[in-house]
C-alpha positions, 0 to 999 in steps of 0.5 A: 500499500503507498499509504502509511498509517500511524498512531491511530486512535479515538477519544472517549466522547461526552455521554450526551454528544453521541459523537467522537473524534478519530486521529491518526498520521497519514504518509503518502509513499506512493509516487503521486499525490493522493487524497482521503476521500472517505471512512466508514465505520460500524461503530458509527452511523456515519464518519465524516472527514473534518477540518477546522476554521478559526472563527473569532476566538472560537473554532468551528468544524467542517466536513471536507467534501472534496477529502483530505489531499496527501501529497507525496512524503508529507506526513498529514496529522489528523488530530484534535483542533485540526483534521480529524474524523468525526464519527456521528451517530455512535451506535454505543458508547466508546470505552477506553481501551475499546478498538474501533474498526474503520475502513479509510478510503483513498482516491488512489490507494483504495480502501484499508481496514484499520482499528482506532484504540480509544483513549482517555478524554484528558490525554490531550487537555480537557480544556480542548473539549467541547471548543469546536461546534459545528459549522452553520451553513 
């Protein structure tokens, strides 16, 4: 495969949200640029690829309708407060240590099945939770 995938993890979500974030690093080792164009998981009704926009003093999440561009040889980190996967309509609460199956779809490299390990909320900092709001159309 021409896409290296590193450090796949998800964050425990708050009980009332029904959503969770997924994070990993993607490195395109192929001969030409590629694009992450989608993701699916049996753990959620929908998985979206999201970016973040700074709007005033707050951050707003927005889906990347065209996917996420992956230049050759440049690691792209999906992380809190940056590019990330957003799991919507979770089918059950995610628990620390659980492995969440995800299939990533790449424009050229095709589908890749991975597992995200669920980590505790506080690993990145509780002050970063809940600061992102969905962008209003």
